[in-house]
C-alpha positions, -999 to +999 in steps of 0.1 A: +669+523+157+662+549+179+648+569+152+629+540+137+613+539+171+604+578+170+594+579+138+566+555+144+555+567+182+547+603+163+531+584+134+509+564+152+501+593+178+491+608+143+468+585+133+448+584+170+444+621+168+430+618+131+410+591+140+396+611+177+385+640+151+370+619+124+348+608+155+343+640+172+332+651+141+310+625+130+299+603+153+296+628+184+269+604+202+274+582+228+292+550+206+313+574+189+325+593+221+330+561+237+354+555+208+376+593+211+378+581+251+400+549+240+417+571+221+432+592+241+438+565+265+455+550+234+474+579+227+485+577+261+497+539+262+518+546+232+533+580+242+539+571+278+570+548+275+587+576+250+617+595+262+603+627+253+572+619+279+593+608+307+578+569+303+578+559+345+547+541+365+540+578+381+528+597+353+495+607+344+500+595+313+502+563+326+477+566+345+451+573+321+464+543+293+452+521+321+423+533+315+422+511+280+408+474+285+384+493+306+366+512+276+369+483+259+353+460+276+328+491+277+323+494+239+325+451+235+293+456+256+275+486+247+283+484+211+282+443+204+264+431+227+227+437+226+207+439+254+237+443+278+248+465+305+274+467+330+272+440+359+276+449+394+310+428+394+322+450+363+317+480+389+335+462+423+361+453+401+366+494+387+362+507+422+390+489+433+412+493+406+405+534+406+411+531+445+445+508+447+464+510+413+448+551+406+451+567+437+472+538+463+496+528+435+497+560+414+504+586+446+516+568+473+538+544+467+563+535+434+567+496+426+608+491+433+593+508+473+562+487+473+563+463+500+548+427+494+516+435+502+519+466+485+525+455+459+497+427+450+470+454+467+479+479+438+502+461+412+493+426+405+455+424+412+449+459+397+469+445+365+446+408+370+416+432+368+423+449+335+439+413+323+401+402+330+386+436+315+411+429+279+403+387+280+363+399+282+363+421+256+376+402+230+353+373+238+326+395+242+337+410+205+343+377+190+317+351+207+286+374+188+300+370+154+283+342+136+244+351+151+258+389+142+233+405+114+247+433+109+271+433+081+287+469+092+290+455+126+306+422+116+336+441+102+345+459+132+343+425+152+371+413+139+393+442+139+386+448+168+393+415+186+427+411+164+437+444+180+430+433+214+445+396+210+476+416+200+477+451+209+470+450+249+469+417+262+504+410+254+514+444+274+498+440+304+510+399+301+538+413+305+537+436+333+517+411+355+552+389+348+575+419+364+554+419+389+557+384+399+590+378+394+594+415+422+570+393+443+583+355+447+622+362+430+624+397+447+639+412+418+641+446+412+622+465+394+627+471+355+604+474+321+598+443+303+629+437+275+608+443+243+620+459+214+603+494+214+610+499+180+592+466+174+557+477+191+559+513+177+559+498+140+531+472+148+510+506+165+512+530+142+497+502+113+470+487+137+459+525+145+465+532+106+437+499+095+415+517+120+422+550+103+412+538+067+383+512+077+365+538+096+368+564+068+362+533+043+328+521+059+321+558+067+282+549+064+283+519+073+293+532+109+267+561+103+243+533+102+260+511+134+264+540+158+228+555+147+209+518+162+212+519+191+181+505+207+186+475+227+149+459+228+150+436+207+147+451+174+171+479+153+157+516+153+149+529+119+163+542+099+153+565+073+147+551+039+177+555+015+169+574-022+180+540-040+158+517-017+129+536-019+130+530-061+137+496-058+124+480-083+087+459-071+101+427-080+126+433-058+103+444-028+082+418-038+114+390-040+123+401+003+084+400+010+082+368-003+114+355+020+105+375+049+073+355+047+094+320+047+113+334+072+080+332+090+065+300+083+096+284+092+090+296+124+057+298+133+044+271+116+071+245+115+086+259+145+122+257+139+130+276+166+126+250+191+154+230+179+188+236+206+215+255+186+198+264+165+217+287+145+212+308+115+231+283+092+202+258+099+178+281+087+198+292+059+199+258+051+160+245+056+153+282+034+179+270+009+189+306+009+228+321+014+235+331+050+240+365+041+213+370+016+192+358+054+213+380+075+207+414+053+171+403+051+161+395+088+185+426+093+163+449+070+133+439+070+122+422+099+143+445+121+167+427+140+206+434+149+214+394+157+202+366+155+195+355+192+172+380+195+155+370+165+151+335+181+141+347+211+110+366+197+092+328+190+109+315+217+098+337+246+061+344+229+057+305+230+071+300+265+052+330+282+017+314+267+025+281+281+034+299+314-003+310+317-021+282+299-008+256+315+006+240+347+033+228+325+072+227+351+094+260+338+122+239+330+102+216+307+088+245+289+123+264+284+138+228+271+105+221+255+110+260+231+145+254+223+165+266+258+198+238+260+198+255+298+170+267+327+196+290+333+200+309+305+165+304+302+152+320+332+181+346+323+165+355+288+129+359+299+133+383+327+152+406+307+122+404+284+095+405+306+116+423+342+099+388+361+112+353+364+090+323+343+078+317+379+068+353+394+050+360+352+031+325+353+013+334+393+006+371+381-010+356+352-027+331+374-038+361+395-050+382+371-070+358+356 
């Protein structure tokens, strides 16, 4: 059984090295480098428990591996959440983790020798922070799946969520349980009694799957990583040769569909319906969701359906704020937002002003 464990550990590491080299060669941009950093942390995560790498909680390998959930979170926000930045709370939590776990817990104390207060400050709370980052990474990745208009990103979302929930989070939770038992029950420190060969086999297949996904979706990943605009529309891309020579009938069909979409939104005002989804629009236009996604993304330049909706909702809301004295809350609900807080957040992100400030500025200019 030890031979099986060792073999799959090194096979998993080989897959991570291969994928890292692939990203360094083909995707040397911000998204690609984030993935390379993630692969390095995952390699440390897989390697540190092995006897060949001196698997204890004070080794540099282990401390580097602890950054895996943070990188998962950063990738989820940057790649899967358009118009997203790290929140102030995220930086506070990250600073606490680096100070107390990586410095205090990593250099000055070991869990077996730590007092109760040090165990809480340097081990339990930092692990809870890592669980928060990992869970939120999975939540951010999954919650935008239905609204995502980019097919190349939708397949990556599924893989990302499955890997996070089944590979990262269980290990973090098990570590938190170990330290909690030490604090509450006074038990001695010991690693979780987990069949490591099962973990090694699972890790190998997870990384092999991502390696195959990367190689088979090379062009999709290239296009995805090129689209780094966060303004609401995707960055312009070069027209593929197959698209440039597309039959005129196909071009006319796409132009006709774009006109129907704009008419449904502008003339019928479908965007004013709260909870309006891409499935609702597809049903109203009597076309498939997949074709609608492709048209809105490729022909109209939107990365996700929420950006598409916000274009129409904020356009009407800003006009009404300039030209009427209607309450902000009434305008928010009438243009389709389910809550005033979400309207304020989206509006400020677009105009760098709150709705009230925008109205006052418009009145002063007038």
